[in-house]
N, C-alpha and C positions, 0 to 999 in steps of 0.2 A: 490254323495255317496249313496250306496245301503243299503237296510235293509235285514238282513239275518234271517234264521230260528231261530238261537240262540237268536238274538235280540228280535224277536217276543215272544219267550217263557220267556224272562227275564222281559218283561213289566209287571208291577203289575196287570194291568187290563186285561191281556190276558186271554181269556176263554178256552185256550187249555192247555193240559198237555201231557207228554210223556206216554209211556206204562209201565214205571217203577212202582214198587209198591208204594202205597200211603205213606209208611213209609220211602221211599228213600230220601236221602239228595238231595239238588239241584245239587250237582256235580254228584251224582249217576244217577239222572234223566237225566241230559244232556249226560251222558256217553252212554246211549242206542241209541242215535241218530247216524245214519249212515253218514249224510251229514249236520252237524249243521251250516256250513257256506255257505250253498247254498243260492243264492240271490233270494228274493221273488218278484213276480209280483203281481197277484191279486187272490182272492178266486173265485172258480167256482164250482157250484153244478153239480154233475153227474145226468143224466136223467134216468128215468125208461124205456123209449122207445127209439128206434133208432132215430137219432144217440145218443148213450149213452154219448159221450163226446162232449160238445160244442167247440167253438173256443178255443184252448188251447195254452197258451204261456209258454215259459220256465220259471220255477220258480213258476208256479201256485200252489195254495193250493186247492186241489180237495175235496169237501165235499160229503160224501156218507151217506145220512140219512138211518136209519134202514129200513123203508118201501122200499126204492129204492134198498137196498142191497138184500132184499128178492126177488125182481123182477129180478135182473140182476145177481144173484149168478152163474148161468150156464155160463154167458158171462164174469164173473169177471176176470179169468186168462188172457183172451185176452185184456181186458180193462186195466188191470194193466201193461201188457207188453207195451201197447201203451203209458201209462202214463210215464213209465220209458224211453221209446224211445224219447219222446218229452221233457224230462227234467223237469217233475213236481217236485215240492219241497217236497210235503208230501200229504198223504191221511188222511182225517179227518173222524173218525167214532165215534159212541157211545162207551162208555167204555166197555159195556158188549159184544159188537160185535168185539172188537179188537182181541181177541185170535183166532177167526175164519178166520181172513184175513191174508193170507200168501202173503205179498207184495214183498218178496225178497229184492232187492236192492232199496227199496223205504221206506222212513220213514213213520211210521203210528203214528198219533196223536189222542188223545181222547178229545172230547168236554166235558167240566166240567158238563154242564147241557143238554147234548145230542145235536145232530145235528138238531137244530130247524130251522123253515123256515126263521127266522130273523138272523141266524148266519152269513150268507154270507154278509148281509148288515152291521152287526156289525163289522165283520173283515175288510171289505172295509173301513169303517169309521175310525177304529183304525189305520190301516196302513196309511191312508191319513193324519191323525192328526200327526203322528210321522214323516212322510216325510215333512210335512209343518214345523214342529218344527226343523227338520234337516236343511231345507233350510234357515230358519231364523238364526239359530246358525252359519251356514256356512257364511252367509252375515256378521254377527257381527265379526266372527273370521277374515275373509278376510279384513274387514275394519281396525281392530286393527293392523294386520300384515303389511298391505299396508302403513299405517301411519308411522309405525316404519321403514320400508324400505325406504320410502321417506326422512326420517330424517337421513338416513345413519347409523342406529343402527346395531350393530353386532349380532352374534349368541347368545351371552349371554342374550342380551335384548329380542331377539325373544323367547328364551326359557322362560324367566321370564313372558313375555306377554302371551305365550301359557299356562303356568301353572295357571296364574290368570284367563284366559278365561275358561279353562276346569275344574278348581277346582281339578286338579290332578297334581302330580309331573311329571316333564319332565326331562329326563336324556339324555345327549349326550355321546355316547360310541364310542371308537375307533374301528378299525377293529378286534381287539382281544376281544372286549366286555368289556374293562375296562372303568370305568366311567371317562369322561373328565370334564364334568360340570353337575351340578344337581340343579334344582330349584323346590321348592314346592309351592303350592297354599298359599296365605297369611294366616298365622296362623297355618299352618301344618308343621310338621317336614320333612326334606329331607330324603328319604329312604336311608338306609345304605347298604342294601343287593344288590348284583349283580343280574341282571336279568338272568334267565336261558337261555341256548342256544336254538335257534329256532328249531322246529321239522324238520327233514330232509324232503325235498320235499314239505313243507307247505309254504303258503304265510304268512309271519310274520305279515303283517298289518291286516289280517283277522282272525287269529287264536290266541285266548287268551292262553297264556302259564302258566300253574299252577306252583307256587313256593312251593315245598313241605316243605320248612323251615318255611315260614310265613303264608301259606294259602292264599296269595295274588295271583292275576293274572297279567300277563304282556302282553302288546302289543309292538311289535318291528317292525320298518320299516327302511329299508336301505335308507340312504340319497344319492340321485343320485350324481355321481361324484367320481373321483378316490381319495381314501383315506379319504372320508368324514365320514365314519363310520355309526353308527346306531342312531336312535332316539327311546326312550322307555318311556312308562308310565305304572303305576300300580294302582291297586285298590283292595279292598277286593273281594274275589271270588264271581262272579255272578253280579257285578255292572258295569263292562265294557260294553259299548253299542256302537251303531252306531255313536253317537256324539264323543266318544273318538277316534274312527277310523278316523272320519272326521278331528278332531283337529290334530291328529298325521300326517295325510296326508298333510294338509295345512301347518303346521309348518315345516315339512320335506322339502316340496317344496321351501318354503321361505328361509330356512337355506341353502339349496343347492345353491340357487341364491346368497345369501349373501357370502357364501364361495367362489363361483366362482368369484364374483366381487372382493373379497379381494385377491384372488390368482392373478388375472390380475393386481390389483393395486400393489402387491408386486413385480411383474415382472418389473414394471415401476419405482420402487423406486430407486433413486440415493443413494449412500452411505451416503451423508449428510442428506438426508431425513430420512433414517433409524436411524441415530444417533440422530436426533431431536426427533423422536418418542420414542426412548429408554429414552431420557432425560425426556420426558413427563411422561413416566411410573414411573420414579423415584422421581418425585417432589411431595411433600406432599399435595400441593394445588390442584392436579389433581383429579377431581371427578371420582367416580367409573365407570360411563358409558364411560367417555372419556378414562380412563385407559384400560377398556375392549376392546374398539374399537381400540386403539393403538396396544394392544397385538395381536388382530385378524389381523390387517393390516400387522404386522410384521411376522405373521404366528407362533406365540409362542403357544405351547401346553398348554391349561389350567391345565392339570394334571401334568405338569412338576414341577421339583424342581428348584428353582432359588437361585442364590447367587450373590452378588455384589463384584467385585474386583476393588479396587482403586489403582492408581499408582502415584508416585511422585518421583522427584529427591531428594536425601538426602540433598543436599546443593543447595542454590540459585545460579543461574548463567544465563548469557545471552542466553546460548544455551539449556536451559531446555526444551523448546517447541519441538525442533527437537529431543532431546534425548528421551523424552516421546513418541513421535510419533513412533520412531523406535522401542522402547521397547514394545509399545502396539501392533504393527503389528507383531513383533517376537513372543510375547506371544500368540497372537490369533492363529498364525500358529501352535504353539506347542500344544495348548489346543484343537484345533478344532477336532482332531480325537476322543476325549473323551466326549466333551460337545458341545452344541451350544454356539456360541460366538457372542455378539453384542457390537459394540463400542458405547461409549457415551462421551460427553464432555460438562459439564454444565458450561457455561460462568458465570452464576450468582454466583455460589459458588466456581468456579475454580477447581472443581473436575473432573478428567478424569479417565477413566478406561474401564472395560468390564463387561457386564451383562452375566453371565454364566447360562445356563439352560440345563436340561437333564431329560428325562422321565425314565432313569435307575437310580436306587438307588446308584450304584457304580460309576456313571459317575463323580460326583463332587469330590468323594474321589480320583479317579485317577488324576483328574485335579489338586487337591491340591498337590499331590506327584510330578507331573510334574512341578508345579509352583516352588516348593522349589529347584528342580534340575536346572531349567532354571535360577533362580536368585541367585543361590549359589555363583557364582563368580562375579556377577554384583553389586558391593557394592554401586555404584552410584545411583541405582534405588531401591526403597523400595515399597512393595506391602502389602495391607491389604485386607483380605477376610472376608466377613460377615458370620453370621450363615446362613445355608440354610433355605429357606422358600418355602412352597407350595402355597402361596397365593400372588397374584399380589398386593393386598392391603397392604401387609407388606413390599413391596420394599422400600418405603421411610425410614422405620426404618432400613432396611438392609444398605442403603446408610449411614445413621447416624453412625451405628456401624463401617462401614469400614472407614469413615472419622475420627472417634475417634481414632481408632488404627493407622491410617496413620499419624495423628498429633503426636502421641506418638513416632512413629518411627522417624519422622523428628526431633523431639526434643531430640532424642537419649535417651529417657526414656526407650523405648524398643530397643533391639539390632538388631532384624530382621536378614536378610532383609525382611522376611515374617512374618506377624502377622495374624494368622488364629484364628477366634473366636471359632472354634470347638476344638482347642487345648488349654487346660487350661494353659499349661506352657508358651505359647506364650504371653499371657497378664498378667498372674500372678494375683496379688492383684488388678490390674487395671480393671479386669473383674468385681469385686464387686463394684468398685468405679464408674462404668459407669452410673448407675441410678442417681448418685449425680452430674454428669458432668453439669456444668453451672447452677446449681440450687441455689436459695437464701439460702437454708439450708446449702449447702457446704460452701458458702461464710461466713455465720454466724459462722459456726463451726471453720473455719480457723481463722477468726478474734478473736474469743473468746479464742482460744488456743495459737496462735502465737502472737497475739497483733500487735505491730508495727515492728515485726521482718522482714517481707517482705520489708517494706519501708526502714528500717534502713540498711538492707543487701545490698542495692545498693551502700552504701558508702564503703562496703567491697568487691565489685565486685562479689557478690553472694557467697562468701566463707562460710558464716555462715550457710546458708541452706544446702549447699553441705556437709559441715562438719556434720551437724545434721543428714542428711540422711545416710551418711557413718557410723557414730557412731552407730546409731540405727540399720542400716542394718547388722552390725557386732555383734548385740546382746549386745551392751554396752561394748565390749572388746576394750579398748583404744589402745592397741598395734596394734591390727589388723586394726583398723580404721586409725591409723597414717600411717601404711604401705600402705593401699589402697590410701590414700590421698597424700602419699609421702611427709609427713611433719614430723617435730620433735614432739615427744610426748608432750613436754612442750607447743608447739604451739597449739596442739589439746586441751590441758587443758585450755589454755587462751581463745580459741574460745568458748568452752563449757560454761565457766564462763560468757563470754560476752552475749551468748544466754540467760542464766538464768537472767541476769540483764534486758534484753530488754523485754522478754515475761513473766517474773516472774514465770517461771516453770523450774525446774532444770532437765536437761538431765541426771544428775547423779542419780536421784531418779527413781528407777525401776517402781514405781507406775505411773509415768508420761510418760513412754515410749510409751504406746499404743496411747494415745491421741496425743502426739507430732508427732509420726510417721504418723498417719492418716492425721493429719492437714498438715504436710509437703508434703505428697503424693498428697492430694487434691489440695494444692497450686501449685504443679508441673504440674497439668493437663493443657494442652493448652486451650486457650479460644475457645468456640464453634464457 
């Protein structure tokens, strides 16, 4: 990795300044440079006698002391032409001599304390020290990235390691510049702003791009490979240096390798292997690194929005497995034009379904509409869709949401055939009861309100709780409840009196309606 003219001037111990006024800001000072990103070689002093120029390399810093300038002034135009032709990085003169030097397309720098005899040695030492530091940092970065690659870590882990190594945030962008993943150095916040677009015709890895909104600077580097996007980092203006470019280059190369390996691995994945990886994503015990690696192997976009769709047959039967398989394949075909679809089948929990994902905000909405249309006439299959989430870490919770709604559908508590968590009417009050599902608090409340009613109701074939829910669901209107239950009103009255005897709370007392209704609904929830 090379050191540039911009890097040199940003080093705190640099003895050089630009020709900008003393009162100029660092940004204004850099703005006067013609070639700030020209790569440096070594400083060389111009001689007063022929040959004026010693052996000159491209990127040389040419020192011109005041006494030498007096001696060679008549030859200076030709010497400057030769400097430009050979690719010198800059001409260094005393501050009071700079206005008289017309260098054309060659940067002119001023020595803070004049072009002294020891300036060449000091600059050589300074450049050597920074190149040595750069080599050591490169070795450390390579070692950390190599260890991660050997362990099969994915892009997310590589970005996390790079951010920790450089002390700067690292962002993975898609081809349109949208942030796919972002990681900050430990203890720092992740930047929320989008990086600016690279300057046309510039090399993004070498040109810091100013952000007018925040005053920060960005470095961008395209990751080799089709569709791999960009890697970006940022820092307050004036702080990005050669180490940041080195880090960006090494991380981008390692990410390109990891993405290519993942792409090749996806091409070899059998359907069963893909389904197993999706199941790994959905399990709560999966650690973050394993979940990120599984998503990368599957080719899931980190910036996508995800939702879990679970399927089940409404009634138990010997042919359920085949029915579910056919329904899952048919739904996947209908939804595929709108969202990405991945099968899963968790043998541990018995949950089967589809993982939906889309980078477009409207993708999941269209999929939900298509789902209702597809299952409208298929009464034997019910489906539950979780809330959308943009985080892979939230997928286990999405599975739990979908399982909850699916159990309610199978128990005919919800009428379906689709229960979508994004639609309040689909779950009704059971949306609010979800946090209490399976908790000791819910069991204590049910026991305290209903007492022995759930146990006693088995002797009545469940008629008492059904009657209680129908009566309370009709707002305490006995005639309407009797019509819903298709029983005589006297039968309804008898059952309500029996409920009062058992749980010692009267359904006929309006002040008891809310407690009894909540307890009956909680008791009706299927076991987790």
